[in-house]
Structure formats: C-alpha cells, structure tokens
PDB file as gemmi writes it, atoms N, CA and C in Angstrom:
CRYST1    1.000    1.000    1.000  90.00  90.00  90.00 P 1                      
ATOM      1  N   MET A   1     -43.110  46.911  66.050  1.00  0.00           N  
ATOM      2  CA  MET A   1     -44.737  46.426  66.403  1.00  0.00           C  
ATOM      3  C   MET A   1     -45.292  45.672  64.679  1.00  0.00           C  
ATOM      4  N   SER A   2     -44.918  44.614  64.126  1.00  0.00           N  
ATOM      5  CA  SER A   2     -45.978  43.523  63.494  1.00  0.00           C  
ATOM      6  C   SER A   2     -47.105  43.646  63.014  1.00  0.00           C  
ATOM      7  N   PHE A   3     -47.008  43.466  61.915  1.00  0.00           N  
ATOM      8  CA  PHE A   3     -49.563  43.583  61.514  1.00  0.00           C  
ATOM      9  C   PHE A   3     -49.152  42.836  59.659  1.00  0.00           C  
ATOM     10  N   VAL A   4     -50.098  41.886  59.577  1.00  0.00           N  
ATOM     11  CA  VAL A   4     -50.576  41.401  58.151  1.00  0.00           C  
ATOM     12  C   VAL A   4     -51.815  42.579  58.024  1.00  0.00           C  
ATOM     13  N   LYS A   5     -51.270  43.018  56.794  1.00  0.00           N  
ATOM     14  CA  LYS A   5     -53.060  43.222  55.743  1.00  0.00           C  
ATOM     15  C   LYS A   5     -53.169  42.326  54.497  1.00  0.00           C  
ATOM     16  N   VAL A   6     -54.812  41.906  55.229  1.00  0.00           N  
ATOM     17  CA  VAL A   6     -55.226  41.423  54.068  1.00  0.00           C  
ATOM     18  C   VAL A   6     -56.053  41.683  53.477  1.00  0.00           C  
ATOM     19  N   GLU A   7     -55.889  41.764  51.970  1.00  0.00           N  
ATOM     20  CA  GLU A   7     -56.436  42.593  50.873  1.00  0.00           C  
ATOM     21  C   GLU A   7     -57.492  41.576  50.362  1.00  0.00           C  
ATOM     22  N   LYS A   8     -58.681  42.712  50.331  1.00  0.00           N  
ATOM     23  CA  LYS A   8     -60.310  41.313  49.221  1.00  0.00           C  
ATOM     24  C   LYS A   8     -59.120  41.474  47.374  1.00  0.00           C  
ATOM     25  N   ASN A   9     -59.173  39.870  47.302  1.00  0.00           N  
ATOM     26  CA  ASN A   9     -58.979  39.659  45.349  1.00  0.00           C  
ATOM     27  C   ASN A   9     -59.700  39.450  45.428  1.00  0.00           C  
ATOM     28  N   GLN A  10     -60.320  37.823  45.173  1.00  0.00           N  
ATOM     29  CA  GLN A  10     -61.806  37.185  44.680  1.00  0.00           C  
ATOM     30  C   GLN A  10     -62.432  37.535  46.014  1.00  0.00           C  
ATOM     31  N   SER A  11     -62.631  37.441  47.279  1.00  0.00           N  
ATOM     32  CA  SER A  11     -63.375  37.212  48.442  1.00  0.00           C  
ATOM     33  C   SER A  11     -63.354  38.566  49.472  1.00  0.00           C  
ATOM     34  N   SER A  12     -64.255  39.138  49.381  1.00  0.00           N  
ATOM     35  CA  SER A  12     -63.966  39.728  50.911  1.00  0.00           C  
ATOM     36  C   SER A  12     -63.357  39.024  51.782  1.00  0.00           C  
ATOM     37  N   ALA A  13     -62.354  39.960  52.794  1.00  0.00           N  
ATOM     38  CA  ALA A  13     -61.656  40.234  53.998  1.00  0.00           C  
ATOM     39  C   ALA A  13     -62.097  38.922  54.614  1.00  0.00           C  
ATOM     40  N   PRO A  14     -61.296  38.709  55.213  1.00  0.00           N  
ATOM     41  CA  PRO A  14     -61.788  37.199  56.593  1.00  0.00           C  
ATOM     42  C   PRO A  14     -62.345  38.092  57.225  1.00  0.00           C  
ATOM     43  N   SER A  15     -62.772  37.280  58.736  1.00  0.00           N  
ATOM     44  CA  SER A  15     -64.047  38.585  59.556  1.00  0.00           C  
ATOM     45  C   SER A  15     -62.415  38.440  61.096  1.00  0.00           C  
ATOM     46  N   GLU A  16     -62.880  39.166  61.925  1.00  0.00           N  
ATOM     47  CA  GLU A  16     -61.949  39.890  62.823  1.00  0.00           C  
ATOM     48  C   GLU A  16     -61.350  38.394  63.129  1.00  0.00           C  
ATOM     49  N   ALA A  17     -62.594  37.629  63.603  1.00  0.00           N  
ATOM     50  CA  ALA A  17     -62.180  36.512  64.163  1.00  0.00           C  
ATOM     51  C   ALA A  17     -61.284  35.190  64.120  1.00  0.00           C  
ATOM     52  N   ASP A  18     -61.827  35.371  62.348  1.00  0.00           N  
ATOM     53  CA  ASP A  18     -61.023  34.641  61.693  1.00  0.00           C  
ATOM     54  C   ASP A  18     -60.153  34.566  61.675  1.00  0.00           C  
ATOM     55  N   LEU A  19     -59.533  35.493  61.048  1.00  0.00           N  
ATOM     56  CA  LEU A  19     -57.881  36.818  62.077  1.00  0.00           C  
ATOM     57  C   LEU A  19     -56.827  35.960  62.668  1.00  0.00           C  
ATOM     58  N   LYS A  20     -57.599  36.801  63.317  1.00  0.00           N  
ATOM     59  CA  LYS A  20     -57.232  36.503  64.590  1.00  0.00           C  
ATOM     60  C   LYS A  20     -57.329  34.643  65.542  1.00  0.00           C  
ATOM     61  N   LYS A  21     -57.295  33.845  65.184  1.00  0.00           N  
ATOM     62  CA  LYS A  21     -57.763  32.646  65.234  1.00  0.00           C  
ATOM     63  C   LYS A  21     -56.857  31.796  63.796  1.00  0.00           C  
ATOM     64  N   ALA A  22     -56.126  32.496  63.777  1.00  0.00           N  
ATOM     65  CA  ALA A  22     -55.415  31.679  62.582  1.00  0.00           C  
ATOM     66  C   ALA A  22     -54.203  32.544  63.085  1.00  0.00           C  
ATOM     67  N   MET A  23     -53.821  34.259  63.699  1.00  0.00           N  
ATOM     68  CA  MET A  23     -52.586  33.744  63.560  1.00  0.00           C  
ATOM     69  C   MET A  23     -52.519  33.096  65.029  1.00  0.00           C  
ATOM     70  N   THR A  24     -53.317  32.860  66.148  1.00  0.00           N  
ATOM     71  CA  THR A  24     -53.012  32.468  67.672  1.00  0.00           C  
ATOM     72  C   THR A  24     -52.725  30.506  66.803  1.00  0.00           C  
ATOM     73  N   GLU A  25     -53.418  30.215  65.604  1.00  0.00           N  
ATOM     74  CA  GLU A  25     -52.783  28.667  65.988  1.00  0.00           C  
ATOM     75  C   GLU A  25     -51.784  28.920  64.434  1.00  0.00           C  
ATOM     76  N   SER A  26     -51.308  29.963  64.475  1.00  0.00           N  
ATOM     77  CA  SER A  26     -49.888  30.370  63.686  1.00  0.00           C  
ATOM     78  C   SER A  26     -48.544  30.591  64.500  1.00  0.00           C  
ATOM     79  N   GLY A  27     -48.626  30.784  66.209  1.00  0.00           N  
ATOM     80  CA  GLY A  27     -47.583  30.422  67.097  1.00  0.00           C  
ATOM     81  C   GLY A  27     -47.380  32.253  66.866  1.00  0.00           C  
ATOM     82  N   GLY A  28     -48.010  33.335  66.570  1.00  0.00           N  
ATOM     83  CA  GLY A  28     -48.506  34.747  67.009  1.00  0.00           C  
ATOM     84  C   GLY A  28     -49.795  34.533  68.155  1.00  0.00           C  
ATOM     85  N   THR A  29     -49.569  36.016  68.637  1.00  0.00           N  
ATOM     86  CA  THR A  29     -50.703  36.862  69.957  1.00  0.00           C  
ATOM     87  C   THR A  29     -51.101  37.677  69.209  1.00  0.00           C  
ATOM     88  N   PRO A  30     -52.542  37.900  68.329  1.00  0.00           N  
ATOM     89  CA  PRO A  30     -52.972  38.341  67.896  1.00  0.00           C  
ATOM     90  C   PRO A  30     -53.226  39.423  68.664  1.00  0.00           C  
ATOM     91  N   GLY A  31     -53.173  40.645  67.772  1.00  0.00           N  
ATOM     92  CA  GLY A  31     -53.986  42.707  68.691  1.00  0.00           C  
ATOM     93  C   GLY A  31     -54.746  42.915  68.310  1.00  0.00           C  
ATOM     94  N   GLU A  32     -54.950  44.304  67.811  1.00  0.00           N  
ATOM     95  CA  GLU A  32     -56.289  45.004  67.114  1.00  0.00           C  
ATOM     96  C   GLU A  32     -56.276  44.702  65.544  1.00  0.00           C  
ATOM     97  N   VAL A  33     -57.387  44.403  65.202  1.00  0.00           N  
ATOM     98  CA  VAL A  33     -58.205  44.580  63.812  1.00  0.00           C  
ATOM     99  C   VAL A  33     -58.569  46.099  63.632  1.00  0.00           C  
ATOM    100  N   THR A  34     -58.214  46.318  62.488  1.00  0.00           N  
ATOM    101  CA  THR A  34     -58.726  47.367  61.695  1.00  0.00           C  
ATOM    102  C   THR A  34     -58.939  46.920  60.170  1.00  0.00           C  
ATOM    103  N   GLY A  35     -59.898  47.897  59.819  1.00  0.00           N  
ATOM    104  CA  GLY A  35     -60.370  47.507  58.161  1.00  0.00           C  
ATOM    105  C   GLY A  35     -61.624  46.759  58.063  1.00  0.00           C  
ATOM    106  N   ASN A  36     -62.416  46.510  56.885  1.00  0.00           N  
ATOM    107  CA  ASN A  36     -63.675  46.469  55.966  1.00  0.00           C  
ATOM    108  C   ASN A  36     -63.299  44.952  55.557  1.00  0.00           C  
ATOM    109  N   ASN A  37     -63.795  44.992  54.920  1.00  0.00           N  
ATOM    110  CA  ASN A  37     -64.136  43.471  53.910  1.00  0.00           C  
ATOM    111  C   ASN A  37     -63.497  44.024  52.470  1.00  0.00           C  
ATOM    112  N   GLU A  38     -62.846  44.830  52.341  1.00  0.00           N  
ATOM    113  CA  GLU A  38     -62.322  45.313  51.319  1.00  0.00           C  
ATOM    114  C   GLU A  38     -60.763  45.235  52.049  1.00  0.00           C  
ATOM    115  N   SER A  39     -60.625  45.255  53.168  1.00  0.00           N  
ATOM    116  CA  SER A  39     -58.717  45.297  53.598  1.00  0.00           C  
ATOM    117  C   SER A  39     -59.178  44.830  55.219  1.00  0.00           C  
ATOM    118  N   ARG A  40     -58.505  43.754  55.676  1.00  0.00           N  
ATOM    119  CA  ARG A  40     -58.270  43.953  57.060  1.00  0.00           C  
ATOM    120  C   ARG A  40     -56.961  44.287  57.835  1.00  0.00           C  
ATOM    121  N   LYS A  41     -56.617  44.933  58.186  1.00  0.00           N  
ATOM    122  CA  LYS A  41     -55.182  44.426  59.340  1.00  0.00           C  
ATOM    123  C   LYS A  41     -55.514  44.687  60.459  1.00  0.00           C  
ATOM    124  N   LEU A  42     -54.690  43.503  60.502  1.00  0.00           N  
ATOM    125  CA  LEU A  42     -54.082  42.648  61.975  1.00  0.00           C  
ATOM    126  C   LEU A  42     -53.102  43.408  62.463  1.00  0.00           C  
ATOM    127  N   THR A  43     -52.764  43.396  63.755  1.00  0.00           N  
ATOM    128  CA  THR A  43     -51.439  43.779  64.311  1.00  0.00           C  
ATOM    129  C   THR A  43     -51.172  42.800  65.379  1.00  0.00           C  
ATOM    130  N   PHE A  44     -49.856  42.114  65.675  1.00  0.00           N  
ATOM    131  CA  PHE A  44     -49.383  40.969  65.922  1.00  0.00           C  
ATOM    132  C   PHE A  44     -48.228  41.092  66.753  1.00  0.00           C  
ATOM    133  N   THR A  45     -48.195  40.269  67.669  1.00  0.00           N  
ATOM    134  CA  THR A  45     -46.553  39.688  68.565  1.00  0.00           C  
ATOM    135  C   THR A  45     -46.090  37.920  68.351  1.00  0.00           C  
ATOM    136  N   GLY A  46     -44.611  38.200  68.404  1.00  0.00           N  
ATOM    137  CA  GLY A  46     -44.252  37.055  68.086  1.00  0.00           C  
ATOM    138  C   GLY A  46     -43.513  36.819  66.715  1.00  0.00           C  
ATOM    139  N   THR A  47     -42.576  35.541  66.950  1.00  0.00           N  
ATOM    140  CA  THR A  47     -42.901  34.837  65.214  1.00  0.00           C  
ATOM    141  C   THR A  47     -43.567  34.003  64.663  1.00  0.00           C  
ATOM    142  N   VAL A  48     -44.060  33.981  62.956  1.00  0.00           N  
ATOM    143  CA  VAL A  48     -45.184  34.305  62.691  1.00  0.00           C  
ATOM    144  C   VAL A  48     -44.392  33.956  61.094  1.00  0.00           C  
ATOM    145  N   ASN A  49     -44.300  33.063  60.995  1.00  0.00           N  
ATOM    146  CA  ASN A  49     -44.308  31.466  59.147  1.00  0.00           C  
ATOM    147  C   ASN A  49     -45.109  32.579  58.663  1.00  0.00           C  
ATOM    148  N   HIS A  50     -44.771  33.356  57.651  1.00  0.00           N  
ATOM    149  CA  HIS A  50     -46.615  33.749  56.484  1.00  0.00           C  
ATOM    150  C   HIS A  50     -47.504  32.672  55.789  1.00  0.00           C  
ATOM    151  N   THR A  51     -45.726  31.809  55.627  1.00  0.00           N  
ATOM    152  CA  THR A  51     -46.877  30.543  55.197  1.00  0.00           C  
ATOM    153  C   THR A  51     -47.968  29.695  55.628  1.00  0.00           C  
ATOM    154  N   VAL A  52     -47.394  29.589  57.110  1.00  0.00           N  
ATOM    155  CA  VAL A  52     -47.998  29.570  57.974  1.00  0.00           C  
ATOM    156  C   VAL A  52     -49.093  29.669  58.112  1.00  0.00           C  
ATOM    157  N   TYR A  53     -49.062  31.135  58.400  1.00  0.00           N  
ATOM    158  CA  TYR A  53     -50.436  32.192  58.760  1.00  0.00           C  
ATOM    159  C   TYR A  53     -51.399  31.934  57.497  1.00  0.00           C  
ATOM    160  N   GLU A  54     -50.854  32.077  56.555  1.00  0.00           N  
ATOM    161  CA  GLU A  54     -51.261  32.349  54.509  1.00  0.00           C  
ATOM    162  C   GLU A  54     -52.638  30.796  54.824  1.00  0.00           C  
ATOM    163  N   ASN A  55     -51.896  29.978  55.227  1.00  0.00           N  
ATOM    164  CA  ASN A  55     -52.507  28.123  54.716  1.00  0.00           C  
ATOM    165  C   ASN A  55     -53.438  28.198  55.705  1.00  0.00           C  
ATOM    166  N   ASN A  56     -53.228  28.637  57.575  1.00  0.00           N  
ATOM    167  CA  ASN A  56     -54.231  28.490  58.279  1.00  0.00           C  
ATOM    168  C   ASN A  56     -55.434  29.306  57.651  1.00  0.00           C  
ATOM    169  N   LEU A  57     -54.890  30.507  57.590  1.00  0.00           N  
ATOM    170  CA  LEU A  57     -56.255  31.915  57.376  1.00  0.00           C  
ATOM    171  C   LEU A  57     -57.077  30.840  56.578  1.00  0.00           C  
ATOM    172  N   ILE A  58     -56.356  30.124  55.055  1.00  0.00           N  
ATOM    173  CA  ILE A  58     -57.348  30.057  54.559  1.00  0.00           C  
ATOM    174  C   ILE A  58     -58.223  28.383  54.675  1.00  0.00           C  
ATOM    175  N   LYS A  59     -57.568  28.109  55.749  1.00  0.00           N  
ATOM    176  CA  LYS A  59     -58.770  27.293  55.830  1.00  0.00           C  
ATOM    177  C   LYS A  59     -59.995  27.467  56.903  1.00  0.00           C  
ATOM    178  N   ILE A  60     -58.943  28.416  57.321  1.00  0.00           N  
ATOM    179  CA  ILE A  60     -60.188  28.259  58.571  1.00  0.00           C  
ATOM    180  C   ILE A  60     -61.447  29.374  58.288  1.00  0.00           C  
ATOM    181  N   ALA A  61     -60.688  29.653  57.140  1.00  0.00           N  
ATOM    182  CA  ALA A  61     -62.209  31.338  56.539  1.00  0.00           C  
ATOM    183  C   ALA A  61     -62.873  30.691  55.113  1.00  0.00           C  
ATOM    184  N   LYS A  62     -62.107  29.294  55.101  1.00  0.00           N  
ATOM    185  CA  LYS A  62     -62.511  28.886  53.561  1.00  0.00           C  
ATOM    186  C   LYS A  62     -62.140  29.502  51.883  1.00  0.00           C  
ATOM    187  N   GLY A  63     -61.505  29.982  51.928  1.00  0.00           N  
ATOM    188  CA  GLY A  63     -61.202  30.464  51.155  1.00  0.00           C  
ATOM    189  C   GLY A  63     -60.295  29.952  50.123  1.00  0.00           C  
ATOM    190  N   LYS A  64     -59.576  30.460  49.522  1.00  0.00           N  
ATOM    191  CA  LYS A  64     -58.229  29.344  48.083  1.00  0.00           C  
ATOM    192  C   LYS A  64     -57.464  30.453  48.217  1.00  0.00           C  
ATOM    193  N   ARG A  65     -56.549  30.122  47.515  1.00  0.00           N  
ATOM    194  CA  ARG A  65     -54.517  30.610  47.492  1.00  0.00           C  
ATOM    195  C   ARG A  65     -54.717  31.956  46.628  1.00  0.00           C  
ATOM    196  N   THR A  66     -56.132  31.980  46.137  1.00  0.00           N  
ATOM    197  CA  THR A  66     -56.165  33.491  45.670  1.00  0.00           C  
ATOM    198  C   THR A  66     -57.231  34.187  45.490  1.00  0.00           C  
ATOM    199  N   SER A  67     -57.667  34.088  46.703  1.00  0.00           N  
ATOM    200  CA  SER A  67     -58.766  34.754  47.397  1.00  0.00           C  
ATOM    201  C   SER A  67     -58.700  35.545  48.331  1.00  0.00           C  
ATOM    202  N   TRP A  68     -57.129  36.095  48.871  1.00  0.00           N  
ATOM    203  CA  TRP A  68     -56.366  37.479  49.688  1.00  0.00           C  
ATOM    204  C   TRP A  68     -55.404  37.863  49.243  1.00  0.00           C  
ATOM    205  N   ASN A  69     -54.841  38.844  48.934  1.00  0.00           N  
ATOM    206  CA  ASN A  69     -53.824  39.468  49.249  1.00  0.00           C  
ATOM    207  C   ASN A  69     -52.737  39.653  50.571  1.00  0.00           C  
ATOM    208  N   PHE A  70     -52.037  39.163  50.865  1.00  0.00           N  
ATOM    209  CA  PHE A  70     -51.299  39.973  51.830  1.00  0.00           C  
ATOM    210  C   PHE A  70     -50.538  40.240  51.768  1.00  0.00           C  
ATOM    211  N   VAL A  71     -50.059  41.634  53.035  1.00  0.00           N  
ATOM    212  CA  VAL A  71     -49.208  42.382  53.213  1.00  0.00           C  
ATOM    213  C   VAL A  71     -48.205  42.249  54.510  1.00  0.00           C  
ATOM    214  N   TRP A  72     -46.940  41.613  54.311  1.00  0.00           N  
ATOM    215  CA  TRP A  72     -46.465  41.531  56.193  1.00  0.00           C  
ATOM    216  C   TRP A  72     -45.495  42.736  55.919  1.00  0.00           C  
ATOM    217  N   ALA A  73     -45.963  43.294  57.656  1.00  0.00           N  
ATOM    218  CA  ALA A  73     -45.148  43.547  57.883  1.00  0.00           C  
ATOM    219  C   ALA A  73     -44.316  43.641  59.137  1.00  0.00           C  
ATOM    220  N   ASP A  74     -43.284  43.023  58.984  1.00  0.00           N  
ATOM    221  CA  ASP A  74     -42.556  42.358  60.252  1.00  0.00           C  
ATOM    222  C   ASP A  74     -41.191  43.262  61.093  1.00  0.00           C  
ATOM    223  N   SER A  75     -41.583  43.870  61.399  1.00  0.00           N  
ATOM    224  CA  SER A  75     -40.456  44.180  62.510  1.00  0.00           C  
ATOM    225  C   SER A  75     -39.792  43.986  63.294  1.00  0.00           C  
ATOM    226  N   LYS A  76     -38.197  44.286  63.664  1.00  0.00           N  
ATOM    227  CA  LYS A  76     -37.614  43.942  64.382  1.00  0.00           C  
ATOM    228  C   LYS A  76     -36.848  44.856  65.471  1.00  0.00           C  
ATOM    229  N   VAL A  77     -37.384  45.408  66.649  1.00  0.00           N  
ATOM    230  CA  VAL A  77     -36.296  46.498  67.269  1.00  0.00           C  
ATOM    231  C   VAL A  77     -34.807  46.231  67.697  1.00  0.00           C  
ATOM    232  N   SER A  78     -34.044  47.028  67.523  1.00  0.00           N  
ATOM    233  CA  SER A  78     -32.789  46.702  67.528  1.00  0.00           C  
ATOM    234  C   SER A  78     -32.248  48.245  67.547  1.00  0.00           C  
ATOM    235  N   SER A  79     -30.590  48.401  68.470  1.00  0.00           N  
ATOM    236  CA  SER A  79     -30.151  49.085  69.390  1.00  0.00           C  
ATOM    237  C   SER A  79     -29.226  49.976  67.900  1.00  0.00           C  
ATOM    238  N   PRO A  80     -29.403  50.852  67.371  1.00  0.00           N  
ATOM    239  CA  PRO A  80     -28.409  51.847  66.741  1.00  0.00           C  
ATOM    240  C   PRO A  80     -26.477  50.853  67.479  1.00  0.00           C  
ATOM    241  N   ALA A  81     -25.946  50.542  66.492  1.00  0.00           N  
ATOM    242  CA  ALA A  81     -24.261  50.961  67.203  1.00  0.00           C  
ATOM    243  C   ALA A  81     -23.771  52.392  67.256  1.00  0.00           C  
ATOM    244  N   VAL A  82     -23.250  52.429  68.421  1.00  0.00           N  
ATOM    245  CA  VAL A  82     -22.214  53.322  68.746  1.00  0.00           C  
ATOM    246  C   VAL A  82     -20.863  53.621  68.744  1.00  0.00           C  
TER     247      VAL A  82                                                      
END                                                                             
C-alpha cells in the first residue's frame, strides 16, 4: 500500500478531486482519500514519480511550491529470503 499525505502549509489541503486527478496524470491509480483541510491522505497503486505528482498537483490545484508539505509512503512487497 502506498500513499501520499498532503499537509497544509500556506494553503488548505487540495480537494479530493484535485488529488485524484493529479495522481491519474502522474501515472498512478488513485484510491481512497481521507482527511480534511488541514491534511488529506491519498492511497494509490502504481509507480509514481514524487516530483511529477507534486508539480501536477500544484498546477491542478493552483498552488505554489510552498503551499503544502508532502509525506510519501511507497512500499514494495517482497518475499523474505529463506
């Protein structure tokens, strides 16, 4: 399970629709969005370049580089060596 958390810095967190649209345009498949104007978390699948997503979100949500803080959690499932 991978997710990105977008936290308010200078602007409220972007809307659910903006988060999902930016994820789709960045090559990921958006899942569930939780949170409020302080912080929203979007789960996703696929391989997403963090910088591409952040730039797409800034463009779509009409923000600035300093509008939000991003927290990424990308995980890959692997089998333990036996």
